[in-house]
N, C-alpha and C positions, 0 to 999 in steps of 0.2 A: 504493498501502498503507499502511494508517494506520502509526503512530508507532509505534503497541502490536506490530506484528506482525514491523514491521521491525527493532524489540528485542530481540524474541524469535528471530526469522530472525537475524541476526545473532553474536548472543550464542553461540547452539547451530552458528554454521558453523565458528563461531573452535576450536570444543569437539570437532568430530565424532567424530574419531580419540576422542577420550577418552570419547565420549556412548557407541558404537558398543561402544568393549569394554564399559561396566557396561552393554550392555543384554545381556542371556540370551538373549533372545528373538529377537533375529536371527537367531540360529542354527536356528532352531526354524521362521522363515519361510516359507521355501522345500520342508518336509517334508513330501509325497506326500500327508501320510497329514489335511492342513488343508485339508478344501476348501472355499474360501472363497464366501463373507466368513465369518469363524470370528473367537472373543476364543478370543485365547494370556491365560493369566497368569503370569505369574513368583512361581513359588510361596517361592523363597525371599526373594526382594523382599516378599512376602506377610506372612515369619514375620516379615523383617525391622523392617518396618513398628509390626506386631503388641510384637513385643520392645520396640518405643520406646514409644510409647504407654501399654504396662502400665508399665516402669521410671519414664517420668514423672509418673504416679500414682504409683505407690509415694512415689516420693520427698516428693511435696508432699501425703501425706496424704487424695488420693481417690480414690474407689472407679470401676471402670471397668465402667460396664454400656453393651458396647458398640451400636449397633443396625446389624441385619443387614438394612434394607432396603434397605442399598448393593449385598451380596456376592449373597445370599438363601440360601446355603449352611451345609449343616449341616457341613460338616469342614469350613471356614474359621472356620464358631461354637467349633465343639470347640477351634480350636485360640487362639480368642479365654480362650475358660473353662481352658483349661490353662496360660496365662502367665497368670490371676491374676482374669479380669474376676467380680463379684460376681453377674451376672446379662445379661438379652442384652433389649434393647429390640429391638418391630416396631412396623409400622405399622398394620397390620391384622391383627384374631384369624384369617386364613387364613397369617397370618406366622404363625403365638405357635404355633399345631396339629400347625407344618414344621418349630419347633425344639422343644417342648415333649417329644421323646422323650429328647431330650439331658440334663431333669433338672432344669436350673438354675428360677431364677426366673424371671418372665416379666413385661416391662412395656407393657403395649399402650400407644402414646402417641399417641391418636389419640380425642378423645370417645367413647362411649358411646351411640348415638342408637338405632341402625338394628333393628331384632325380629333379625334376624339376625346382626350383629354381638353382641348380648345373649345371646343362647341361646350363641354360641359362645363367651361371654365364663362363662359358668354351668356351660359343659360342662367347661371348662377349669379351674376353680377347684375341682371336682371332682378333680383328678388334682394338681394341684398349686398350685406359690402363687406367683398372678397376682396383678398393680398396673394399675391404668388410674390416666391421665389422664381429669378432666375440667374442665368452668367454669361448668357453668350447675346450674341446681338440678334442671331437666329431666330432662341427660344423669344426675344418684344418685341421683332418684327413678326413673328406668326402673333403673338398675342396678343398687338394693336390690330389688327387684321379681324381678330374674333372677337372680338371687343366692341359689346352693343355699342357704345356711344350711347347720343340720346344724356347727356349727361350723368352716364350709368360708368364713372368712372369704373375701370381695375387698382386696384393697388400695385404695385411692384416692389420688393426689396431687391437691392441688389446681393446678389451672393459672394460672400468673399472668404478665400480661402484661408482659416485661422490654425491651420495644421493637419488637418481631419486627412488634404490630399485626395479627396471624392469629389469633391463638384467646389466653384466654386471661383471667381477674380484674383487671379493671382496676386497683383500690384495695386497700389491706389490709382493709377493713372488708366489702369482697365477698368476702375471703378465709374471711374468719374467720364468714362465717354460711354459707358453704359449707361450713366443715371443724365446724363443728357440726351441719348433716345430714347430714354421713359418720356424724358420731357418734353421731347419735340413732336413726341403720341397730343390728339388731344382728346383720345380715348382709354387712354393709362396715368397715372399718378405715381409720384417718386412717392415713395413713402419714407425708404431710408435701406439700411443694411439688416442682412441676413446672415449669423455663420453657425458654424456650430462644431464646440472642441470634445470632436468626442472622438477626438485622441489620447483626450486627457487620462488615463485608467487608476495613475498612483493614488497612493494615500491621499483622505482629504489633508494631513497635516504636509504632505507635499507636493499639493496644486497650487503656492500661492504663485510661483515661479513661471512653471506654465501657462498660468491663468492671466497670468503680470506680460509674459508673451504676444500670446493670444492677444489682447486687448492691446498692447502698441500697435498691432496691426490695423486693427479696428480703426485704435485715435488717428493713426496716420491716415486711411482712408475719410476717417470725420471731417480733419485736419483737408485734404485737398476738394472733397466735398465744399467743404464752408469758405473754400479759395474763390472757388468759382459764383456762391451764393445759393450752395444747395447745403445747410444743411441737413440732416436725417433727422429727423422726427421718434424715426423707431429706431433702436438698434438692436436685435431682437438674437438670443445667442441662448444657452443651455445645455444640459443635458444632466441624467440625474443622476449622474459620478461627481459632476462636478455643483450638481442644481446648490448644495447647501452654502457652497463655495463662492458663487457668481458676482458678489461683490468685490470682488478680487479682481473682476477682467472692468478692468477702468472704457468706460463709453457705455457699458451693455445698461438698455433700457427697460428691456422686458427676457423669462426665462422659457424656455419650450420644454422641460421636462413631462418623459411618459412614464417611464417606468418605475417612475418614484410611487404611482397612486397604487400598487400593487407591493413591489420590489420581485425579486428573483433567487435563484445560486449570483448569476451575476455580481449583484447587488451587494451581495453576502460575502462573498468570498474574498471583494475587491475592498471591503470593508466598507462600506458606505450603508450600512445596516445591520440589523439581526438578526436573527431567526423567527424569533415573536414580531421583528415588522413583516413577515413576510404574508398575505394576504390570501393567496392561495392556491391550492393543494390538486393536486388530483391524485382520486381517488381510483385503488385499482385491488382486483381479488389477481389475489395467489391462485391459478392454474395448472400449477406442476411442481416437484419438487424431486422430480423422476432423476434429475444429475445430480451428485450428491458438493455438498458446496456451493449449491445453486437452486434461486427458485425462478420460477415465469411469473410473469402478472401477464392482465390482460393490457397494459397500455401499452403500446407499440409505440412507431414513428407516426402513425395516422390520429395518436392521440398527446403522443411528449411528441412537440417539434427535435429534430436530431439532432440541436446545436450543441457543441462545445462550451464548456466555459472558458469566457475570456478572460478570465484572471487565472483559470487554473483548469488548463486544456487537460489533464490527466486526471480530471477527477470523479468520470460517469457522467450521466448525463440527468443527473438532477440528484434530492437530497430523499434519501427515505428517514421519514420523523420519528415514526417508530423504533428503527433500529440505525442510528448514529453511524453503525460501523460494516453498515452495508455496502457494497457502488452498482450505481445500474450500471453495468458492464456494454451491453450494446443491444442496439432495439432493432428488429425486424417492424414489418409492418404494423402485425397485430401482437405482439410478443416484447417484454422486457425482460433481460436476463439482469438478473440478480447476484451480485457473490454477497453469500451472504458466509464464508468460513468464517473469517473473524466475529463475527455474533455468537456475544456470551450466549443465545435463543436462537432459534429460525424459528419464523414465521409455517403455520400449517396450510395444507390444499382448502381454501376455499375461507383465508381469513382476508381482510384487508387492509390496504398500507397507507399511509398519505407522500407524493411525492412532493417537494416542492421542485416544480420544473427550472434547468437553467435560464433558461430567453421565455420567461412571461409571454412576449406579446407574441410570436407566432404558434406558440401553445394556445393562444387564446381566437387564433383565429384558426383553429383545425375545427373546432365548433358551433353548434349553432346555441347552443342556451349552455347555459350554468346555475350550480344551484347557488342563490343568492341567502347567509344566514345572520337574519337582523339581530339591531343590536336589542330589538324586547324576543331574542330565543326564535323569532318562528322563519322558518325554510319555506324561500318561494322560489320560481326557477324565473330567470333571466335572460332577456333572451341576446345573444351577441347582436344587437340590429346591422353593423359593417362589416361583418362576417366574409368575406371575400369578397371584398373591392379590390379587388389589386388594379386596377383600370380608373 
């Protein structure tokens, strides 16, 4: 077992009683209404996570525009808006269509390139306030052609690369060029800058320097724009790993974290939260113990997303709450193989276990609905409204 795995397991084993006392989902794990595999969500913990982020943003003068790609749920998005979010972020126009009825401004954090996405953005702009992130002249020109006009301008944020090297303008001069192109259109509105510090995965205590570096690039872009009279109204940044240090990134006016609402093993093993902050469990049933030292559960890659853990890639495919020393070694379509050779006791056939996924966002997208355990102790089915909206 790797040192990373044994560290989590040893720490958890010493706190097993405390963890189970905190984990209200254990009380619903064996509820007969939950046909496995299924997702269970601790609604009270979701609300606590939402309130914690809202309080942080308010205390540092930051607006919050949470990313709904994590939960894909109108109900949870409304909870975020009720807690003070200024709008919502989505990845694709399909998600925007689902969230639009909530009436909040929506930021589509993805380049507007395909004809289908451009049509959708134009339709959304007819009904409400829509912002789009763009990093190329081609995207801006296509967006201008698709925007409805007639006073319904589409807001555009220039995407600036602060170190992720996935999308974004690579220098202030390019940001200025794109901003001027936006301003030249009578159907678009230059709203500011967009960036994503998703490359920063160091522990929170070590984030000041990389966030300062990212902020210096942002400030250079702001300065270049201000020099031509185009000071950004919005400077949008943020990620869950850096969320509670966002005030250390100069120039930022708002953040867009997503995973924080649930948390997962990426955020636990990265040191950004504790196991007791994770609001989602995949409830699964042990279907086989035929291979010595191994059990098989009915949650495979079609239930648990197969992502490896970013901070601990050899740690397996999630964390088994009831068996801290177990390791989910492999996922095939319908089978989850778990090494239990280091466990003091082992699960029996028919026993249910709870798995915290490595990456909760794609795990949520694999199911039509989840079970919501609310603060009053009742269990309700929660529709994943934007499930499958990948375009």
